[in-house]
C-alpha positions in Angstrom: 57.7 16.9 22.5 54.7 16.3 21.0 51.5 15.6 22.5 48.8 13.0 20.7 45.5 13.1 21.2 43.4 9.7 21.8 41.4 8.5 19.3 38.3 8.9 21.5 38.8 12.7 21.5 38.2 13.5 18.2 35.1 14.2 16.7 34.4 12.8 13.5 34.7 8.9 14.9 31.1 8.8 15.5 30.2 6.4 11.9 26.7 6.1 12.6 26.1 3.0 13.8 25.4 0.9 17.2 26.6 -2.8 17.8 23.5 -4.8 18.5 23.7 -8.4 19.4 21.9 -11.5 17.8 18.9 -11.7 20.4 18.1 -7.6 19.4 18.4 -8.2 15.7 16.0 -11.3 15.9 13.4 -9.1 17.9 13.6 -6.2 15.2 13.2 -8.6 12.5 10.0 -10.3 14.1 8.5 -6.5 14.8 9.1 -5.5 11.0 7.7 -9.0 9.8 4.9 -8.5 11.7 4.3 -5.1 10.4 5.0 -6.2 6.9 2.4 -9.3 7.4 -0.6 -6.6 8.6 0.4 -4.7 5.9 -0.4 -7.6 3.2 -3.0 -8.7 5.0 -4.6 -5.2 4.6 -3.7 -4.8 0.7 -5.1 -8.4 0.2 -8.6 -7.3 1.7 -8.3 -4.3 -0.3 -8.1 -6.0 -3.2 -10.3 -8.2 -2.8 -13.0 -5.6 -2.3 -11.8 -3.9 -5.4 -12.0 -7.5 -7.4 -15.6 -7.5 -5.9 -16.8 -4.5 -7.0 -15.7 -4.5 -10.6 -17.1 -8.1 -11.3 -20.7 -7.5 -11.2 -19.9 -4.4 -13.7 -18.1 -6.5 -16.2 -20.8 -9.4 -15.6 -23.5 -6.9 -16.2 -21.7 -5.2 -19.3 -21.4 -8.9 -20.7 -24.8 -9.8 -19.8 -26.2 -9.8 -23.5 -22.7 -9.8 -25.6 -25.2 -10.2 -29.1 -26.6 -6.8 -28.5 -24.8 -3.7 -30.0 -26.0 -0.8 -28.0 -26.2 -0.8 -24.1 -28.9 1.5 -22.8 -27.2 3.3 -19.6 -29.7 5.8 -18.5 -28.2 8.4 -15.7 -24.6 6.5 -16.6 -23.0 9.8 -15.4 -24.1 9.4 -11.8 -24.0 6.0 -11.7 -20.1 6.0 -12.7 -19.5 8.4 -10.0 -21.1 6.3 -7.3 -19.4 3.6 -8.3 -16.1 5.5 -8.5 -16.8 6.9 -4.9 -17.1 3.3 -3.7 -13.7 2.1 -5.4 -12.1 5.7 -3.8 -13.7 4.4 -0.4 -12.1 1.1 -0.5 -8.7 2.2 -2.0 -8.4 5.8 0.1 -5.1 6.3 0.5 -3.8 3.5 -1.5 -4.9 5.4 -4.9 -2.6 7.8 -6.1 -4.3 9.3 -9.0 -8.2 9.4 -8.6 -8.8 11.3 -11.9 -11.9 10.3 -14.1 
């Protein structure tokens, strides 16, 4: 006589999923939506700050388009300060900060 093992006695019956109801699924989706919405708001604010920082530089560089030479004393210091400003805005979102 052969003994049959029940299916639940096998160790390999855990397939890594669980069953949830529609209410729980909706709750999870709402939490993810709120998280994504917050991330979108943060990134939108950061993008606007970057834009607001760069536009004055471009306007100043374009102020006298008829002039061929731009006099820019302390350029290296000013660029470093501007880079620090951009780094401060983007800090954790900027992957390559080399300049």
